[in-house]
N, C-alpha and C positions, 0 to 999 in steps of 0.2 A: 543456533541457526546460523548459516552462512549464506549470504546473498551478495553478489557483486564483489566478492573477495572481502567482504566485511563480516566479521564474526560478532554476533550480538545475541543477547538472551531475549527470546520471545516465546512465550508458552500460551497458546490460546486457551488452555485449561485454567489459567489464572483469571479470576474474575476481573481484577484490576486491568490486566492487559487486554482482555476481551472487550471491556468497556472503552479502553483507549482506542482500540481498533474500530469499534463501531462509531465512536465520535469522530475519528479521523475520516472514516468513510462518509459520514454526514457532511463534514466540512468540505471534503473533496467534491461531493455532489454540488454544493453551492458554488465552489470555484469553477467547476466545469460549466455550469450554466452561464456564468459570466464570460467565460472564454468562448462559448458557443455564440453568444450575442456579439462578441467582438469579431468572431469569424464571419458572421453574417453581414457585418458592416463593411461595405466596400472601401471605406476610408481607413480601415485598420491596416496596420503594417504587419507583414509576416513576422518580422522580428519581435513585435510585441506579443503576438499570439504564441510564438515559440517560447519566449521568455516566461510568459504567464503559465504555459503548460508545464515547463520545467519546474517552476516555482510550486505549482499545484502538487506535483509528484514529491518534490522535496519536503514540502510542508506535511504531506500525508505521512511520509516515513518518519519524520521527526515526531509528529503527534502520536503515531501508532507504536513506534518502537523506541523513541528517544535517540535514534541514530540517523545520521544523514547517509543513507545507503547510496545516494547518487554521487557523493563525493564531488569530483570535478567534472561530472558528466554534463555535456552541453548539447546532447543529441536527443531529440524527443523520441525517436524510435528506440534508442538504447534505453532511455528512461522507462518507456512503456514496457519493454522486455523485462527490465528489473522489477517493475511493479507486478507483472504477471508471474514472474518467478517467485516473488514473495507470497503472492496469493496461493500458488501451487503448494508451497511449503506449509502455509497455514491450513490449507485443505487437508493435507496429509495428517497434520496434528489433530485436526477436528475429527477426522474419521476414527482415530484411535480412542477418542473420548466419547464418541456417540455409539460405540458398539454396545450391544445389550449385555447386561450383567447376568452372570449365571453361576450357580453353585458348582457346576461341572468343572470350573477352573480350579477349584481347591481340592477336588477329589483325585 
Protein backbone atom coordinates (compact mmCIF):
# COMPACT_ATOMS: atom_id res chain seq x y z
CA UNK A 1 0.00 0.00 0.00
CA UNK A 2 1.20 3.53 -0.70
CA UNK A 3 -0.13 6.57 1.17
CA UNK A 4 1.48 10.01 1.31
CA UNK A 5 4.37 8.69 -0.80
CA UNK A 6 5.18 6.10 1.87
CA UNK A 7 5.20 2.48 0.71
CA UNK A 8 4.30 0.00 3.44
CA UNK A 9 2.69 -3.39 3.92
CA UNK A 10 -0.83 -3.43 5.27
CA UNK A 11 -3.38 -6.16 4.62
CA UNK A 12 -6.73 -5.96 6.35
CA UNK A 13 -7.15 -9.67 5.64
CA UNK A 14 -4.38 -10.38 8.15
CA UNK A 15 -5.89 -11.02 11.57
CA UNK A 16 -2.85 -9.46 13.25
CA UNK A 17 -3.07 -6.27 11.18
CA UNK A 18 -6.86 -6.07 11.51
CA UNK A 19 -6.47 -6.27 15.31
CA UNK A 20 -3.78 -3.58 15.23
CA UNK A 21 -6.11 -1.33 13.22
CA UNK A 22 -9.02 -1.85 15.60
CA UNK A 23 -6.82 -1.16 18.63
CA UNK A 24 -5.40 1.97 16.97
CA UNK A 25 -8.94 3.19 16.26
CA UNK A 26 -9.91 2.61 19.91
CA UNK A 27 -6.88 4.57 21.11
CA UNK A 28 -7.62 7.31 18.59
CA UNK A 29 -11.14 7.62 19.96
CA UNK A 30 -9.73 8.13 23.46
CA UNK A 31 -7.25 10.75 22.24
CA UNK A 32 -9.93 12.56 20.27
CA UNK A 33 -12.14 12.87 23.35
CA UNK A 34 -9.26 14.54 25.22
CA UNK A 35 -8.67 16.90 22.31
CA UNK A 36 -12.36 17.81 22.18
CA UNK A 37 -12.28 18.68 25.90
CA UNK A 38 -9.26 20.86 25.25
CA UNK A 39 -11.03 22.55 22.32
CA UNK A 40 -13.98 23.37 24.56
CA UNK A 41 -11.72 24.99 27.17
CA UNK A 42 -11.37 28.71 26.35
CA UNK A 43 -7.97 28.71 28.08
CA UNK A 44 -6.53 26.16 25.63
CA UNK A 45 -4.10 27.42 23.05
CA UNK A 46 -4.64 26.65 19.37
CA UNK A 47 -1.08 25.37 19.05
CA UNK A 48 -1.74 22.78 21.78
CA UNK A 49 -4.84 21.53 20.00
CA UNK A 50 -3.03 21.36 16.65
CA UNK A 51 -0.06 19.57 18.18
CA UNK A 52 -2.28 17.06 20.00
CA UNK A 53 -4.30 16.43 16.83
CA UNK A 54 -1.17 15.77 14.77
CA UNK A 55 0.11 13.47 17.50
CA UNK A 56 -3.23 11.63 17.51
CA UNK A 57 -2.95 10.90 13.78
CA UNK A 58 0.76 10.03 14.02
CA UNK A 59 0.16 7.58 16.87
CA UNK A 60 -2.76 6.05 14.97
CA UNK A 61 -0.59 5.31 11.94
CA UNK A 62 2.29 3.95 13.97
CA UNK A 63 -0.03 1.67 15.97
CA UNK A 64 -2.05 0.54 12.94
CA UNK A 65 0.73 0.10 10.39
CA UNK A 66 4.07 0.39 12.15
CA UNK A 67 4.91 3.32 9.86
CA UNK A 68 4.81 7.07 10.43
CA UNK A 69 2.80 8.03 7.37
CA UNK A 70 2.77 11.69 8.36
CA UNK A 71 6.56 11.98 8.21
CA UNK A 72 7.27 15.73 8.58
CA UNK A 73 3.63 16.81 8.23
CA UNK A 74 2.72 19.74 10.47
CA UNK A 75 -0.68 20.61 8.96
CA UNK A 76 -3.82 19.18 10.55
CA UNK A 77 -5.84 19.37 7.32
CA UNK A 78 -3.14 17.51 5.44
CA UNK A 79 -2.93 14.88 8.21
CA UNK A 80 -6.71 14.46 8.10
CA UNK A 81 -6.52 13.91 4.34
CA UNK A 82 -3.81 11.29 4.76
CA UNK A 83 -5.95 9.54 7.38
CA UNK A 84 -8.97 9.41 5.07
CA UNK A 85 -6.82 8.23 2.15
CA UNK A 86 -5.59 5.36 4.33
CA UNK A 87 -9.15 4.46 5.35
CA UNK A 88 -10.23 4.49 1.68
CA UNK A 89 -7.43 2.03 0.85
CA UNK A 90 -8.44 -0.21 3.75
CA UNK A 91 -12.06 -0.08 2.60
CA UNK A 92 -11.02 -1.26 -0.89
CA UNK A 93 -9.14 -4.19 0.64
CA UNK A 94 -12.04 -5.00 2.94
CA UNK A 95 -14.49 -5.13 0.04
CA UNK A 96 -12.42 -7.83 -1.68
CA UNK A 97 -12.39 -10.10 1.38
CA UNK A 98 -16.06 -9.70 2.21
CA UNK A 99 -17.30 -10.82 -1.21
CA UNK A 100 -19.40 -13.99 -1.07
CA UNK A 101 -17.61 -17.23 -1.86
CA UNK A 102 -18.97 -19.21 -4.75
CA UNK A 103 -18.07 -22.44 -6.54
CA UNK A 104 -18.78 -20.58 -9.79
CA UNK A 105 -15.31 -19.07 -9.52
CA UNK A 106 -13.61 -22.41 -10.07
CA UNK A 107 -15.75 -23.64 -12.96
